C-alpha positions as CSV (number, residue, x, y, z in Angstrom):
1,M,3.1,-75.3,34.3
2,H,5.9,-72.7,33.6
3,W,3.7,-69.9,32.2
4,E,6.6,-67.5,32.2
5,R,8.1,-69.6,29.3
6,F,5.0,-69.0,27.1
7,T,5.3,-66.1,24.5
8,E,2.7,-63.3,24.4
9,Q,1.2,-64.8,21.2
10,A,0.8,-68.2,22.9
11,M,-0.9,-66.6,26.0
12,K,-3.3,-64.6,23.8
13,V,-4.4,-67.8,22.1
14,L,-4.9,-69.6,25.4
15,L,-6.9,-66.6,26.8
16,R,-9.1,-66.5,23.7
17,A,-9.7,-70.2,24.0
18,K,-10.9,-69.6,27.6
19,E,-13.2,-66.8,26.3
20,L,-14.7,-69.2,23.8
21,A,-15.4,-71.8,26.5
22,V,-17.0,-69.1,28.8
23,K,-19.1,-67.9,25.9
24,E,-20.3,-71.4,25.2
25,G,-20.9,-72.2,28.9
26,T,-18.8,-75.3,29.2
27,A,-16.9,-76.5,32.3
28,Q,-13.7,-77.2,30.4
29,I,-11.5,-75.5,27.8
30,G,-11.2,-78.2,25.1
31,A,-8.7,-78.8,22.3
32,E,-11.4,-77.5,19.8
33,H,-11.6,-74.2,21.7
34,F,-7.8,-73.9,21.5
35,L,-7.7,-74.6,17.7
36,L,-10.5,-72.2,17.0
37,A,-8.7,-69.5,19.1
38,L,-5.4,-70.3,17.2
39,L,-7.2,-69.8,13.9
40,Q,-9.0,-66.6,15.0
41,E,-5.9,-65.0,16.3
42,G,-4.6,-65.0,12.7
43,E,-1.1,-63.6,12.5
44,T,0.6,-66.2,14.7
45,L,3.7,-68.2,13.7
46,A,1.5,-71.3,13.8
47,A,-1.0,-69.8,11.4
48,Q,1.9,-68.8,9.1
49,V,3.1,-72.4,9.2
50,M,-0.3,-73.9,8.4
51,T,-0.8,-71.4,5.5
52,E,2.7,-72.4,4.2
53,L,1.6,-76.0,4.2
54,G,-1.4,-75.2,2.1
55,A,-4.2,-75.0,4.7
56,D,-7.0,-72.5,4.2
57,L,-7.5,-71.0,7.7
58,Q,-11.0,-69.6,6.9
59,V,-12.2,-73.0,5.7
60,L,-10.7,-74.6,8.8
61,Q,-12.7,-72.2,11.0
62,E,-15.9,-72.9,9.2
63,Q,-15.4,-76.7,9.4
64,L,-14.4,-76.7,13.1
65,S,-17.3,-78.0,15.0
66,Q,-18.0,-76.2,18.2
67,P,-17.3,-78.2,21.4
68,S,-20.5,-79.2,23.1
69,S,-21.2,-80.1,26.7
70,T,-24.4,-80.6,28.8
71,E,-22.7,-79.1,31.8
72,V,-23.1,-75.4,32.3
73,V,-20.5,-73.5,34.3
74,P,-21.9,-71.8,37.4
75,A,-21.3,-68.1,37.6
76,E,-18.6,-68.4,40.2
77,R,-16.6,-71.0,38.3
78,E,-14.3,-70.5,35.4
79,P,-13.6,-73.2,32.8
80,I,-10.4,-75.2,33.3
81,P,-8.3,-76.9,30.7
82,S,-9.6,-80.3,29.7
83,P,-7.3,-83.3,30.2
84,V,-6.6,-83.3,26.5
85,L,-5.6,-79.6,26.5
86,Q,-3.4,-80.1,29.6
87,R,-1.5,-82.8,27.7
88,V,-1.2,-80.5,24.7
89,L,0.3,-77.8,27.0
90,H,2.8,-80.3,28.5
91,R,3.7,-81.6,25.1
92,A,4.2,-78.1,23.8
93,V,6.8,-77.4,26.6
94,R,8.5,-80.7,25.7
95,E,8.5,-79.7,22.0
96,A,10.2,-76.4,22.9
97,E,12.9,-78.4,24.8
98,L,13.5,-80.8,22.0
99,L,13.9,-77.9,19.5
100,R,16.1,-76.2,22.0
101,D,13.9,-73.1,22.1
102,E,13.8,-71.0,25.2
103,H,10.2,-70.0,24.9
104,V,7.0,-71.9,24.1
105,D,5.4,-70.3,21.0
106,T,2.2,-71.1,19.1
107,T,4.1,-73.5,16.8
108,H,5.0,-75.6,19.9
109,L,1.3,-75.5,20.9
110,L,0.4,-76.7,17.4
111,L,2.9,-79.5,17.6
112,G,1.5,-80.5,21.0
113,L,-2.0,-80.6,19.6
114,L,-1.0,-82.7,16.6
115,R,0.4,-85.3,18.9
116,E,-3.0,-85.8,20.4
117,R,-4.1,-87.8,17.4
118,A,-7.4,-88.9,19.0
119,A,-8.7,-85.4,19.5
120,A,-11.3,-84.1,17.0
121,A,-9.2,-80.9,16.5
122,A,-6.1,-82.9,15.5
123,K,-8.2,-85.1,13.1
124,L,-9.5,-82.0,11.4
125,L,-6.0,-80.8,10.9
126,F,-4.9,-84.2,9.5
127,R,-7.7,-84.0,6.9
128,H,-6.3,-80.7,5.7
129,G,-2.8,-82.1,5.4
130,I,-1.4,-80.5,8.6
131,R,0.6,-83.3,10.1
132,Y,3.1,-83.4,12.9
133,E,6.2,-84.2,10.8
134,K,5.4,-81.6,8.2
135,V,4.9,-78.8,10.8
136,R,8.1,-79.9,12.6
137,R,10.2,-79.7,9.4
138,C,8.7,-76.4,8.5
139,V,9.5,-75.0,12.0
140,Q,13.1,-76.3,11.7
141,R,13.5,-74.8,8.3
142,R,12.3,-71.4,9.4
143,K,14.8,-71.5,12.3
144,L,17.7,-72.2,10.0
145,L,16.6,-69.4,7.7
146,D,16.4,-67.0,10.6
147,W,19.9,-68.1,11.6
148,G,21.1,-67.4,8.1
149,E,22.1,-71.1,7.7
150,E,21.6,-73.3,4.6
151,V,18.4,-75.3,4.7
152,L,19.4,-79.0,4.9
153,A,18.0,-81.7,2.7
154,V,15.4,-84.1,3.9
155,L,17.1,-86.8,5.9
156,V,15.2,-89.6,4.2
157,D,17.2,-88.8,1.0
158,E,20.5,-88.8,2.9
159,G,21.0,-92.3,4.2
160,V,18.4,-92.2,7.1
161,V,14.9,-93.5,7.4
162,D,12.7,-91.7,9.9
163,V,10.8,-94.6,11.5
164,T,8.7,-92.2,13.5
165,E,7.3,-90.6,10.4
166,K,5.7,-93.9,9.5
167,V,3.9,-93.7,12.9
168,L,2.8,-90.1,12.5
169,S,1.5,-90.8,9.0
170,G,-0.7,-93.6,10.3
171,E,1.2,-96.3,8.5
172,V,2.1,-98.0,11.8
173,Q,-0.7,-99.0,14.2
174,L,-0.4,-99.9,17.8
175,V,-0.5,-103.7,18.6
176,R,0.2,-105.8,21.7
177,C,3.3,-107.6,20.3
178,W,6.6,-107.4,22.1
179,L,5.3,-105.5,25.1
180,A,7.9,-107.0,27.5
181,E,10.7,-106.3,25.0
182,R,9.6,-102.7,24.5
183,E,9.6,-102.1,28.2
184,K,13.1,-103.5,28.5
185,V,14.4,-101.2,25.8
186,K,12.9,-98.1,27.5
187,R,14.5,-99.0,30.8
188,Q,17.9,-99.3,29.2
189,L,17.6,-96.0,27.5
190,V,16.9,-94.1,30.7
191,R,19.4,-95.8,33.0
192,K,22.1,-93.7,34.6
193,E,24.7,-96.2,33.5
194,R,23.2,-96.5,30.1
195,L,23.7,-99.6,28.0
196,T,22.9,-99.9,24.3
197,P,19.8,-102.2,23.8
198,L,20.8,-105.0,21.5
199,L,17.7,-106.6,19.9
200,L,18.4,-110.3,19.3
201,G,16.0,-111.9,16.7
202,H,15.0,-112.2,13.1
203,P,15.8,-108.9,11.2
204,E,12.3,-108.4,10.0
205,T,10.8,-109.1,13.4
206,V,13.2,-106.6,15.0
207,S,12.3,-103.9,12.5
208,L,8.6,-104.3,13.3
209,L,9.4,-104.1,17.0
210,V,11.3,-100.8,16.4
211,E,8.2,-99.4,14.7
212,Q,6.1,-100.2,17.7
213,L,8.7,-98.6,20.0
214,A,8.6,-95.5,17.8
215,Y,4.8,-95.5,18.4
216,D,5.4,-95.7,22.2
217,L,7.7,-92.8,22.2
218,Q,5.1,-90.6,20.5
219,F,1.8,-91.7,22.0
220,G,2.6,-94.1,24.8
221,T,3.3,-93.7,28.5
222,V,7.1,-93.2,28.6
223,P,9.6,-91.3,30.8
224,E,9.7,-87.6,29.9
225,E,13.2,-87.8,28.6
226,L,12.1,-90.3,25.9
227,S,8.7,-88.7,25.0
228,G,8.6,-87.3,21.5
229,R,12.0,-88.6,20.3
230,H,12.2,-89.7,16.7
231,I,13.8,-93.1,15.9
232,L,16.1,-92.8,12.8
233,A,17.3,-95.9,11.1
234,I,20.6,-95.8,9.3
235,D,20.2,-96.8,5.6
236,W,23.4,-98.7,4.9
237,A,22.3,-99.3,1.3
238,Q,22.7,-95.6,0.4
239,I,25.8,-95.0,2.5
240,Q,28.0,-97.9,1.4
241,W,28.0,-96.8,-2.2
242,Q,29.5,-93.4,-1.4
243,Q,33.1,-92.8,-2.6
244,D,34.1,-92.2,1.0
245,A,31.5,-93.9,3.1
246,E,33.0,-92.9,6.5
247,E,33.1,-89.2,5.5
248,A,29.5,-89.4,4.2
249,L,28.5,-91.0,7.5
250,R,30.3,-88.3,9.5
251,N,28.4,-85.6,7.5
252,L,25.2,-87.4,8.1
253,L,25.6,-87.6,11.8
254,T,26.4,-83.9,11.9
255,K,23.2,-83.2,9.9
256,I,21.1,-85.4,12.1
257,Q,22.2,-83.3,15.2
258,Q,21.1,-80.1,13.4
259,V,17.8,-81.4,11.9
260,E,16.5,-83.8,14.5
261,P,17.1,-82.9,18.1
262,S,17.7,-85.8,20.5
263,P,17.0,-88.7,18.2
264,V,17.3,-92.4,18.9
265,L,19.6,-94.0,16.3
266,F,18.8,-97.6,15.1
267,V,22.1,-98.6,13.7
268,G,21.1,-102.1,12.5
269,D,23.0,-105.3,12.6
270,L,25.9,-105.1,15.0
271,A,28.0,-107.7,13.0
272,E,27.8,-105.6,9.9
273,L,28.4,-102.4,11.8
274,R,31.8,-103.6,13.0
275,E,32.9,-104.4,9.4
276,R,31.3,-101.4,7.7
277,S,31.9,-98.4,9.9
278,P,34.5,-98.0,12.6
279,L,33.1,-94.4,13.1
280,L,29.6,-95.5,13.9
281,W,30.9,-98.4,16.0
282,E,32.7,-95.8,18.2
283,V,29.5,-93.6,18.2
284,V,27.5,-96.5,19.6
285,R,30.2,-97.4,22.2
286,G,30.8,-93.7,23.1
287,K,27.0,-93.1,23.6
288,T,27.1,-89.9,21.5
289,F,23.5,-90.7,20.7
290,L,20.8,-92.9,22.2
291,C,21.2,-96.0,20.1
292,L,19.5,-99.3,19.3
293,A,21.3,-102.2,17.6
294,S,20.3,-105.7,16.5
295,A,22.0,-109.0,15.9
296,V,21.1,-112.6,15.3
297,P,21.2,-114.7,18.5
298,Q,23.8,-117.1,17.1
299,W,26.3,-114.3,16.4
300,W,25.9,-112.8,19.9
301,Q,26.6,-116.1,21.6
302,E,30.2,-116.0,20.4
303,F,30.8,-112.2,20.6
304,P,31.2,-111.8,24.4
305,Q,34.0,-114.3,24.3
306,Q,35.8,-112.5,21.5
307,L,35.5,-108.9,22.9
308,P,34.2,-109.1,26.5
309,S,35.0,-105.5,27.3
310,V,33.0,-104.3,24.3
311,A,30.1,-106.7,25.0
312,F,29.7,-105.2,28.4
313,S,28.4,-102.0,26.7
314,F,25.3,-103.7,25.4
315,A,22.1,-105.0,27.0
316,P,21.0,-108.1,25.0
317,I,17.2,-108.4,24.7
318,L,15.8,-111.5,23.1
319,V,13.0,-110.7,20.7
320,S,10.3,-113.3,20.6
321,E,8.3,-114.2,17.5
322,P,4.6,-113.1,17.8
323,T,2.0,-115.8,18.6
324,E,-0.6,-116.6,16.0
325,E,-3.1,-114.4,17.8
326,E,-0.7,-111.5,17.8
327,V,0.1,-112.0,14.1
328,W,-3.7,-111.9,13.3
329,E,-3.9,-108.7,15.4
330,W,-1.1,-107.1,13.4
331,L,-2.7,-108.0,10.1
332,T,-6.1,-106.7,11.0
333,A,-4.6,-103.5,12.5
334,H,-2.5,-102.8,9.4
335,R,-4.8,-103.9,6.7
336,S,-6.1,-100.4,6.1
337,S,-2.5,-99.1,5.5
338,Y,-2.0,-101.6,2.7
339,E,-5.4,-100.7,1.3
340,E,-4.6,-97.0,1.3
341,F,-1.1,-97.4,-0.2
342,H,-2.2,-99.7,-3.0
343,R,-5.7,-98.2,-3.3
344,V,-7.4,-101.6,-3.1
345,R,-9.8,-103.3,-0.8
346,V,-8.9,-106.5,1.0
347,T,-11.9,-108.7,1.9
348,D,-12.1,-110.4,5.3
349,D,-11.9,-113.8,3.6
350,A,-8.7,-112.7,1.8
351,L,-7.1,-111.7,5.0
352,V,-8.0,-115.1,6.5
353,T,-6.4,-116.8,3.5
354,V,-3.3,-114.7,3.9
355,F,-3.0,-115.8,7.5
356,R,-3.6,-119.5,6.6
357,L,-1.2,-119.6,3.6
358,A,1.6,-117.7,5.4
359,H,2.0,-120.9,7.5
360,L,3.1,-122.8,4.4
361,P,6.7,-122.8,3.1
362,Q,7.0,-120.7,-0.1
363,K,8.8,-121.9,-3.2
364,S,12.3,-120.7,-3.7
365,V,12.1,-118.5,-0.6
366,P,13.9,-119.3,2.7
367,Q,11.5,-120.0,5.6
368,R,10.5,-116.8,7.3
369,P,8.7,-116.1,10.6
370,L,5.0,-116.2,10.4
371,L,4.4,-112.4,10.7
372,A,7.1,-111.6,8.1
373,A,5.6,-114.2,5.7
374,A,2.0,-112.9,6.2
375,R,2.8,-109.2,5.7
376,S,4.8,-110.0,2.6
377,L,2.0,-112.1,1.1
378,L,-0.5,-109.4,1.9
379,D,1.6,-106.8,0.2
380,E,2.2,-109.0,-2.8
381,A,-1.5,-109.7,-3.2
382,C,-2.4,-106.0,-3.1
383,A,0.3,-105.1,-5.6
384,Y,-0.9,-107.9,-7.9
385,V,-4.5,-106.6,-8.1
386,R,-3.3,-103.0,-8.3
387,C,-1.3,-103.7,-11.4
388,Q,-4.5,-104.8,-13.1
389,V,-5.9,-101.3,-12.9
390,L,-3.9,-98.4,-14.1
391,T,-4.6,-94.8,-13.2
392,P,-5.6,-92.8,-16.3
393,T,-2.9,-90.6,-17.7
394,E,-5.4,-87.7,-17.8
395,L,-5.9,-87.9,-14.0
396,L,-2.2,-88.1,-13.3
397,S,-1.8,-85.0,-15.5
398,L,-4.5,-83.1,-13.7
399,E,-3.0,-84.0,-10.3
400,E,0.4,-82.8,-11.4
401,E,-1.2,-79.5,-12.6
402,M,-2.9,-79.1,-9.2
403,E,0.4,-79.6,-7.4
404,Q,2.0,-76.9,-9.5
405,L,-0.9,-74.5,-8.9
406,Q,-0.7,-75.0,-5.1
407,V,3.0,-74.2,-5.2
408,E,2.4,-71.1,-7.1
409,M,-0.5,-70.0,-4.9
410,R,1.6,-70.4,-1.8
411,R,4.3,-68.2,-3.4
412,L,1.7,-65.5,-4.3
413,L,0.3,-65.7,-0.8
414,R,3.8,-65.0,0.7
415,T,4.5,-62.2,-1.7
416,G,1.0,-60.6,-1.2
417,E,0.0,-60.7,-4.9
418,R,-3.7,-61.0,-4.1
419,E,-5.1,-60.3,-7.6
420,Q,-3.1,-63.1,-9.3
421,L,-3.8,-65.4,-6.3
422,S,-7.6,-64.9,-6.8
423,V,-7.3,-65.9,-10.5
424,L,-5.3,-69.1,-9.6
425,M,-7.8,-70.0,-6.8
426,E,-10.7,-69.9,-9.2
427,R,-8.7,-72.1,-11.6
428,A,-7.8,-74.5,-8.8
429,I,-11.4,-74.9,-7.8
430,L,-12.5,-75.9,-11.3
431,L,-9.5,-78.2,-11.6
432,Q,-10.3,-79.8,-8.2
433,S,-13.8,-80.5,-9.4
434,R,-12.6,-82.3,-12.4
435,I,-10.1,-84.3,-10.4
436,E,-12.8,-85.3,-7.8
437,A,-15.2,-86.3,-10.5
438,M,-12.6,-88.5,-12.2
439,R,-11.6,-90.0,-8.8
440,S,-15.2,-90.8,-8.1
441,E,-15.4,-92.8,-11.3
442,L,-12.3,-94.7,-10.4
443,Q,-13.5,-95.2,-6.8
444,A,-16.5,-97.2,-8.1
445,A,-14.0,-99.7,-9.6
446,I,-11.6,-100.2,-6.7
447,P,-9.7,-103.5,-7.3
448,I,-10.5,-106.1,-4.7
449,V,-8.1,-108.6,-3.1
450,T,-10.0,-111.9,-2.8
451,P,-9.0,-115.4,-1.5
452,E,-8.5,-116.5,-5.0
453,V,-6.0,-113.8,-5.7
454,V,-4.0,-114.7,-2.6
455,T,-4.0,-118.4,-3.5
456,Q,-2.9,-117.6,-7.0
457,I,0.1,-115.5,-5.7
458,T,1.4,-118.5,-3.7
459,R,1.3,-120.7,-6.8
460,V,3.4,-118.4,-8.9
């Protein structure tokens, strides 16, 4: 570990974490010790970021459960960093490199902790709305302000979809599909004579594979040069309607380099790419970014004969369709994300019905792969029952009022207007009580997706 790269603030936090472990009499310094030390230290950059994102540091300290261990440290032994904390430290160094920072600060340590999603300390932060992608954007925005540069718009609104954010928000869960294909992609991305991986398969299947690859880059065992990279997918639907699409794309690529260090660009279908954007075609061929592309197998069979010198730049990877067992694994792993998004409950029998009916051809819809058909049917069934229950206008109004209050409280916190902040906090507590009471009433009537609903959807 290159301790000379750590700032004084970062070292103080780590030393305090060690003191907490010694006081507790544990053999290891855990992630919980580290988080508690970070909160107790107070005026760190990480604490400022968490406060800016709406977290109450005092409440976090109170809720943070103390690490427990049956092993008592002998007098001659000092506690050592736990395996989790060691990974946090290594990830923090990597975060500093990705952000092109010379030193490792408390914000990098916080980012490293948030990438340890299974750790109790990270889960506590998630519950308080402190997520990796939010912290990273906040850090990047602060850097731009320090440099006196204009803060850039969120890339999602600018013709790019951050696939990795779906992973970090919990929308994408790890499954065992396409393991061989994912390994092939990683090998191509780290070759000395790098080739652009070309994923050959159904477009929906390829998109799901890319999501799993994004999961691997964040939480899997990957080469250091790939670890933590974000996968950004070009959203052609937004770019092609620009008056000057090529100029819009050129500006977008410049913005990507400023906002997201070292991304992997998923440029989509190679056939459409050639027709739509000579600029991005040259970017892919020139290897300005790490890139992924896709194509249907039939198109690729003819392409090497048409442009053999160009075809040599790509590494074709045939994407297989998941087996029935893998499709079922995907559905069970992702059921909760559909339930959370639609605020419904999907019964076990309903999920079985989705799996069974996805095998059948749908009316007026071209035949789709099993996984694509199953996830579409599940989404449709959830949307159907959700439309039967509308959120009361009063609750929506209260939630909007709470959002405005939180924005104003963060402003007052930054400006130090404590008296007005205290008044707003009391108002927010009362408002939150009303919101929670109304949500509890709605929770008792959560719409349920049943086998009958799924069957009805297929008959429409």
